[in-house]
N, C-alpha and C positions, 0 to 999 in steps of 0.2 A: 130626745131631740138631738140633732147634730151639734147644736151649740155646746152641749156637754162634752161631746167627743172632741170638738175643736179646742176646747180649753186645755186639753192634755197634749196638744201638739204645739210645740214652741216654734214661732216664726223664725227667729234668728238661728236656732239650731238646725232647722230644716234648710235654711239658706246655706249654712256652712256644709251640711251633708251633701247638698247638690254640688257645691264647688269642689268638694274633696273627691268626687267620683273620678275613677281612673279608666284608662283604656281597657284594663282587665274587667272592670265592672260593666262596661258597655258590651264587651264581647260575651260576657256571661248572660246579660239580659237578652241579647240577640239570639242566643242559642236556646232560650226557653220558649215554649209555646204559650204558657200561661204565666203572666207577669204579676208581681205585686207592686206596691207603690214605690218601694225602694228601687226596683228595676226601672220603673218609669223615670225616677229621678236621674238615673244614669243616662237614659236616652235623651233627656232634655238638657243635660249638662254640657258645658263647653268641651268636655272630653269626647263627646259623641259627634262633634262637628265633622271630623274626618270620615265618619261612617255614614254620611247622609245618603250616598248612593245606595249602599246596602240597605239602609232603612227604607228608602223609597221603594226598592224592589219588594221588600217584605210587606210593606204597607199595601202596595198594589195587589199582591197575592192574597192577603187576608180580606181586602175589600171586595175583590172579585169573587172569592169563595162565598162570602156572606151576602153581597148585594148584587152580584153580577155586573154587567156593564151598563149600569143605569145611573141617572142623576134625577132625583126627585125635585120637582119644581114647586115653588111657592111664591106668594106675593103678599106684601103687607098692605093693610088698609088702616090709615091713621084717621081716627074719629075725632080726637080732641087733643089740643095742645095746652089745655088748662091744667095747671099743676100747682100744688101747694108746697112742693119741695124746693130746696135751694142748692141743688147739686151744682158745684162750682164749674163743672165741665160741660154742662148740658144747655142746649139752646132753649129748652122749655123752662129753665130756671125761673122761679116765681118773680124774681127781681128784674128779669130782662124786660125791657120796654118793647114788646112785640104785640102784634094783633093776636088776640086769643079767639080761637074758633072751636066750636063744638057742633058737630053735624046733627041735624034733626033727622027724623025718620025718612022723609022724602030724599034728603041729601045722601043718607046712607045707602038707600036703594039705588039711587042714581050712580053712586060710586061702584056698587056691585055690578050694575049693568055695564058700566064703562070698562071694568076689569075683564068681564067676560068677553068683550070685544077685542081685548089685547091678546088673548090666547085661551086655550082650553084649561085654564087653572081650575083645580078642585081643592087645592090646599091654600086656605086663606088665613093669614095672621092678622088679627084685629089688635090695634095698638092704641093706647090712650096715654095721656099724661096722668099723673097720680093726683086726682082731685075727687074725693069721695062724694062731695055735695053735687058736683056737676056730672061726673062720669063714674058713678058708683055702681053697685051690683045691679040695681034695677035697670040702669042705662045699658050696662053690658049685656044683661039677659035679653033686653029688648033688641039690641043690635044682633045678637045671635039668632033670634027668631026672624029678623029681616033678612039676614045673610043666608040662612039655611036653604031656602029654595034655589039659591044660585051656586052653592058650594057644598061638597060632600064632607070636607074635612075642615073643621073650624078650630083654630087655636087663638089664644089671647096672650098679649104682653101688656099687662096692666099692673096696678098696685097689688101688693100681696094681700090675700084675702083670708078670711077664716075658713076652716075646713068645711063647715056646713055651707058656706057660700060657694066654694068650689064644687061641692056635691050638687048643690042647687043648679049650678050652671051646666054640669054634665047632663042633667035632665033636660036642659034647654038646647042641647046639641053640641056642647063643648067636647072636643076631643083631646086637646093638648094645651099646656101652659108653658110659656117661655118666661124665665125670670133671670136677670143678670145680677149676681151678687156684687158685681163691680170689683170689689177687692175683699179678700178674706183677712186682711190685716185690720184687726179690730180697732186699734188706736187711730190709725191713719184714716180708717173709714169715716170716723167722726169729723175729720178735717174736711173731707170732700162732701159730706152731707151734714152740714151744721145745724139745720132746723128741718121741721116737718116730720111726717111719719117715717120717711125713709132714713132719718137719723137714728132710728132704733135698730141697731145692728142685729140683735137676736130675733126680732120680729121678721126681718127679711130673711135671715139665714134659715130659720125654722119653717119658713113658708113652704119649702120643698117637702118637709114632713107632712104638712097639712094637705098638700096636693096628693101625696101618697095615701094618706088616710081617707081622702075623698074618692079614691079610685080613679084619678085622672089617667087616661090611657097613655099619654106621652108627656114627659117632663123635659123641658129644654133648659140647660144650664150654661152659664158663661161668666167670664171675667172680662173686664175692660182693660185691654192692653194699653198701657200708658200711664197708669196710676202708680203702681208699686212694682217691685221686682217681678217680672212676669214668670220666671221659673218657679219661684216660691208660690205665687198665686195659683198657677195651674196645678201644682202639686197638691195644694189644699183642695182644689176642685176634684182631683183624682181620688183623694181620701173620701170626699163627700160622695162622689159617684159610687164608690164601692160600698159605702154605708147604705145608700139608698137602694142599690141593687139587692143587697142582702135583706133589707127590711121590707121593701115594696117590690118584690120580685116579679109581680105580674105586670109592672109598668115598663114601658119602653123609655129610652133616654136618648137625648141628643146633646151635643156640646158645640159651643161656638166661641171663637177667640177674636172678637172684633177689635181692630186697632183704632185708636182714636182718630176721628176725622174732624176737619174744621167745623165749628159751630158758632152761633151768635155769642156764646160765652167768652170767646177769646182765650180760653184756657189752653196753655201749652203743656204737652205731655211731659211727665217727669222721666219717663222711660221710653225709649224707642225700640222697635223690633224690626229687623230687616226682613225682606222676603225670604231669605235663606233660613232665618231663625223660625219664621212662621211655618215654613215647610218642615223643618225639623220637628217642631211641636206637633204638627198634624200627623206626621209619620209615627212619632212616639205614641200619640194617643191611639192611633189605629192598632199598633202593635200591642199596646197595653190592653185594649178592649176591642175585640173583633166585631162586636155587635152594635156598638154605639153609632148613632147617626152623627156625622160630622158635617156641619153646615157652614157655608160661606155666603155672606150677603153681598150686596152691591157696594159695600164699603171698599171692597178690594177691586183692583183694576182688571180689565178684561184679559190681558196677557197672562197675568199671574193666575187668575181663576181658570183659564184654559189649561195651563200647565198642571194645575192641581186636580183637575177633573178625573184624571186617570190614576191618581196616586194616593187616594184616601178620602177625598171629599165625596159625600153621598147626597147632599141636597144643596140647592142654590136658589136664591131669589133672582127675579129678573123684572125689568120694567118698573122698579120701585119708585114710588113717590113718598117722601117722608114728611109731608105736610097735609093737614086735613083738607079734603076737597081737591087734592092734587090730580086726580084722574079725570075730573069733569071740567076743570077750569084752570086758570092761572090764579090761584088764590092769593089773598093778602097775607094769610097766615104763614109764619116762618117755618121752614123745614127743620126737623130735629138735628140733622147733620147732612152734609153734602155727600151725595153718592159719587162713586168713582167709575162704576160701570153703567153708562147711560144708554146702552143698547136696548132695543126692543126685545120682548120675550121671543118673538119669531127669530130674531138674529141670534140670540143665545141658544135657542133650540137647534138651529141649523148648525151652529158650531159644534154642539154636542154630538150631532149625527156625523158630522165630518170627522170627528175624532173616534168614530166607531162605537159610540155609546148611544143609549136611548133615553130621551127625556121622558120622565114619568110624571104625568099630571095628576094621577090618582093612584095611591098605593095602599089604601086601607079603607075598609068599610065596616061599619058597626055590625053588619049581619054576619061577618066572619068571626066575631068574638065567640 
């Protein structure tokens, strides 16, 4: 399991290694076609900041070689904001005095129909809070059956599950799983997740192994920018990605670097990341791995998303509602976080075309496996 690997990687030493990178290290990394994690550290280091234009050109080159001029479109469907966790930064925190909503069968189907009217989406991300009794495996499996007639590609972002449960859901139509480790800093992780199942660091961290063991087609990874030093966190994720690619080589992978947005929790980020730093990180990850899908959500503002479409990003959400029932009504349930890009899917798709790219609503089908 990756938890055993991570135990051998010292957080403070890694932070120091990144800070010690020089201009020569950056040039050496940019001259290589296949990078290791040490090269990745050079590209995200402060020493690489003057090279951002060169990194952008190289990132665009590798992205177009692998993905062409396309942006894959997806949309999230929030089914429940019930949660047993106490994440200090999240609007779904169990202690927050908010209206808790869990959609029933007819409401789930109504949301699916409403999303279909927004655009020709085929990639649906089903999201729930982490509450096994209310939104457990049976509930998720049932939701997949309801959504399958409307969408060809179904992914979930839910509580970490057992390997046999992931396998069971693949038989119900599941294509992908998205899970955010939030932070790889083990000691600080417990500060942000003081109680609930999510407080068990190893259970969440090794969930990616369980996805791989179950044969999940695509695994999405991410850290939450705003908790700990972002450079060290994404380096740990780079180690993790390489581990997974070697062990579960039939699986596809995606990465996401969501910056903290306002939520009901009122939590203020410990670390801020500028647009320029997020661009540098995106370019570095593309140069590090030519095949990984890099995703931006509606957390990011429209202008920044437009600028990054041509430079390394390969998938985007549009028209997102982050509260249960958000597509069919103005619900009482609180959204998980505030979105920044509030444009319609049609408006986002039109901008993609104006930039010379093609929005892709469906890019995979089980029949091609």
